[in-house]
C-alpha positions in Angstrom: 0.0 0.0 0.0 1.2 3.5 -0.8 1.2 6.5 1.5 -0.1 9.4 -0.7 -1.9 12.5 0.4 -5.2 13.3 -1.2 -3.7 15.9 -3.6 -1.0 13.5 -4.6 -3.6 10.9 -5.5 -5.5 13.4 -7.6 -2.4 14.5 -9.4 -1.0 11.0 -10.1 -4.2 9.2 -11.1 -3.9 8.1 -14.7 -6.1 6.4 -17.3 -4.1 3.2 -18.2 -4.7 1.0 -21.2 -2.0 -1.7 -20.8 -1.4 -3.5 -17.5 1.0 -6.0 -16.0 -0.6 -9.4 -15.3 0.5 -9.2 -11.7 -2.3 -10.2 -9.3 -3.9 -7.5 -7.1 -3.3 -8.1 -3.4 -6.2 -9.7 -1.5 -8.6 -7.2 -0.2 -7.6 -4.3 -2.5 -10.7 -4.5 -4.7 -12.9 -4.6 -1.6 -11.1 -1.6 -0.2 -11.6 0.3 -3.4 -15.3 -0.5 -3.5 -15.7 0.2 0.2 -14.5 3.7 -0.5 -16.7 4.0 -3.6 -19.9 3.4 -1.6 -19.2 6.6 0.3 -19.7 8.7 -2.9 -22.2 11.5 -3.0 -25.6 10.7 -4.5 -28.9 12.6 -4.8 -31.0 12.2 -1.6 -28.5 9.5 -0.7 -30.1 7.2 -3.3 -26.9 5.2 -3.6 -27.6 4.1 -7.1 -24.6 1.8 -7.6 -23.9 -1.9 -7.4 -20.7 -3.6 -8.7 -19.8 -6.8 -10.6 -16.1 -7.6 -10.1 -14.9 -9.7 -13.1 -11.6 -11.6 -12.4 -12.2 -14.7 -14.6 -9.8 -14.4 -17.6 -12.3 -15.9 -20.1 -15.1 -13.5 -19.0 -12.7 -10.5 -19.2 -11.7 -11.6 -22.7 -15.3 -11.8 -23.8 -16.1 -8.4 -22.4 -13.1 -7.0 -24.3 -14.4 -8.6 -27.5 -17.9 -7.2 -27.0 -16.6 -3.6 -26.5 -14.1 -3.9 -29.4 -16.7 -5.2 -31.8 -19.2 -2.5 -30.9 -16.6 0.3 -31.2 -15.5 -1.0 -34.6 -19.0 -1.3 -35.9 -20.5 1.9 -34.5 -17.9 4.1 -32.9 -15.2 4.2 -35.5 -17.5 5.1 -38.5 -19.0 8.0 -36.5 -15.7 9.3 -35.4 -14.2 9.0 -38.9 -17.0 11.4 -40.2 -15.2 14.3 -38.5 -12.5 16.3 -40.1 -9.1 14.6 -39.4 -7.8 17.2 -37.0 -10.9 16.8 -34.7 -10.9 13.0 -34.6 -10.3 11.3 -31.2 -7.7 8.5 -31.7 -9.4 6.4 -29.1 -12.4 5.9 -31.4 -10.6 5.5 -34.7 -9.7 2.2 -36.3 -6.6 0.5 -34.9 -6.4 2.7 -31.8 -5.4 1.1 -28.6 -8.7 1.3 -26.7 -10.0 0.4 -23.3 -11.0 -3.1 -24.3 -7.4 -4.2 -24.3 -7.0 -3.1 -20.6 -10.1 -5.1 -19.7 -8.5 -8.2 -21.3 -5.2 -7.8 -19.6 -5.9 -6.2 -16.2 -6.4 -8.8 -13.4 -9.8 -7.3 -12.4 -12.5 -5.2 -14.0 -15.2 -3.5 -12.1 -18.6 -3.2 -13.8 -20.4 -0.2 -12.3 -24.1 -0.8 -12.4 -26.8 1.8 -11.9 -30.2 1.0 -10.6 -32.7 3.5 -12.1 -35.3 2.6 -9.4 -33.2 4.4 -6.8 -33.9 7.7 -8.6 -37.2 7.7 -6.7 -35.2 8.7 -3.6 -34.4 12.0 -5.2 -36.7 15.0 -4.6 -39.6 15.0 -7.1 -38.7 18.3 -8.7 -35.5 16.8 -10.0 -37.6 15.0 -12.6 -38.9 18.3 -13.9 -36.5 21.1 -13.2 -33.2 19.3 -14.0 -32.1 17.6 -17.2 -33.6 14.1 -17.7 -31.8 11.7 -15.3 -29.1 14.2 -14.5 -28.9 13.3 -10.8 -28.8 9.6 -11.6 -25.9 10.0 -14.0 -24.1 12.2 -11.5 -24.5 9.5 -8.8 -22.7 6.9 -11.1 -20.0 9.5 -12.1 -19.2 10.4 -8.5 -18.9 6.7 -7.6 -16.7 5.9 -10.6 -14.3 8.8 -9.8 -13.8 7.5 -6.3 -13.0 4.0 -7.7 -10.2 5.4 -9.8 -8.8 7.6 -7.0 -8.9 4.7 -4.5 -7.1 2.5 -6.9 -4.3 5.1 -7.3 -4.1 5.5 -3.5 -3.3 1.7 -3.3 -0.6 1.9 -5.9 -2.8 0.7 -8.7 -4.4 2.5 -11.7 -7.6 2.1 -13.7 -9.3 3.4 -16.7 -12.8 5.0 -17.2 -14.1 2.9 -20.1 -17.4 4.2 -21.4 -19.9 1.6 -22.7 -22.2 1.9 -25.7 -25.9 1.2 -25.4 -25.3 -1.3 -28.2 -22.9 -3.3 -26.1 -24.9 -3.1 -22.9 -27.4 -6.0 -23.7 -24.6 -8.3 -24.6 -22.7 -7.5 -21.4 -25.8 -8.2 -19.3 -26.3 -11.5 -21.0 -22.7 -12.5 -20.5 -22.7 -11.6 -16.8 -26.3 -12.5 -15.9 -27.2 -8.9 -15.0 -31.0 -8.1 -14.8 -32.3 -5.9 -17.5 -33.4 -3.1 -15.1 -29.8 -2.2 -14.4 -27.8 0.2 -16.5 -24.1 -0.1 -17.4 -22.5 3.2 -18.2 -18.9 2.5 -17.4 -16.5 -0.3 -16.6 -13.1 0.1 -14.9 -10.2 -2.3 -15.4 -7.8 -2.2 -12.4 -4.2 -3.3 -12.2 -0.5 -2.3 -12.2 0.4 -0.1 -15.3 2.8 -1.6 -17.8 4.2 1.8 -18.9 4.8 5.2 -17.5 2.1 7.6 -18.3 3.1 11.3 -18.4 1.0 13.9 -16.5 -2.1 14.7 -18.5 -2.5 18.2 -20.0 -4.7 20.5 -17.9 -5.7 24.1 -18.6 -4.0 26.6 -16.3 -6.0 27.6 -13.2 -5.8 31.3 -14.3 -7.8 30.5 -17.4 -10.7 28.7 -15.7 -11.4 30.5 -12.4 -13.7 33.5 -12.1 -14.2 35.5 -8.9 -17.7 36.9 -7.9 -18.6 37.4 -11.6 -17.7 35.8 -14.9 -14.5 37.4 -16.3 -15.4 38.1 -19.9 -11.7 38.5 -20.8 -11.5 34.7 -20.3 -14.5 33.9 -22.5 -13.7 31.7 -25.5 -15.5 32.0 -28.7 -16.8 28.8 -30.5 -13.9 29.1 -33.0 -11.4 29.4 -30.1 -12.8 26.3 -28.5 -12.6 24.3 -31.8 -9.0 25.5 -32.2 -8.2 24.4 -28.7 -9.7 20.9 -29.4 -7.5 20.6 -32.4 -4.5 21.5 -30.3 -5.6 19.0 -27.6 -5.7 16.2 -30.2 -2.0 17.0 -31.0 -1.1 16.7 -27.3 -2.9 13.4 -26.7 -2.2 11.5 -30.0 1.4 10.5 -29.0 0.1 9.0 -25.8 -2.3 6.7 -27.7 0.5 5.5 -30.0 2.5 4.5 -26.9 -0.5 2.6 -25.5 -1.2 0.5 -28.6 -1.7 -3.2 -28.2 1.6 -5.1 -28.2 2.3 -7.2 -31.4 
């Protein structure tokens, strides 16, 4: 177990796509999920449940499902963008999250139970975006999973699932239809050194008392920034490609 402060954990957490096969010490997954259950949720609805997949065959099948769905649906959509705006993680041949699921010794399936949304105040159904509170519950929980893994000397990856893959995943793992699967998180020891991710400077994103219009970005500036962002992240994806 490592001894990191909260801020060290936040700054050293990484999304990892290739892992060592080394087993995770007994109790670490339970420790991670014990932390995750303390996540904030609307009206304390605690919308989450977890399926921990350690079986290698099941992990391989999960990876295959996600890879096939991304190839069939994700890649064609991403390729419709102009080249400088494409995200390499969704283009053909990119080293995606499905590889991490196949290699990492454990993958956490984060389930959401929509019935728990009844715990939230009724006005949330009308005055907020549709299901916003429910989605935030699952996001809060998943973020704690990745931070807790880092605190224990491990790393994970936030792998978003497609609706088209959800049914197949439920069938594979015997998950009742009522549950939703928005994200899965492979957990393990990273097999490469991931450099610090690029973040916008604090001076650009903080406003005091009122919005500082001198920091306002036009739509064109945001698009230019995304193009620059692609240039910053593309080399990292090449490093993370699946080994031959």
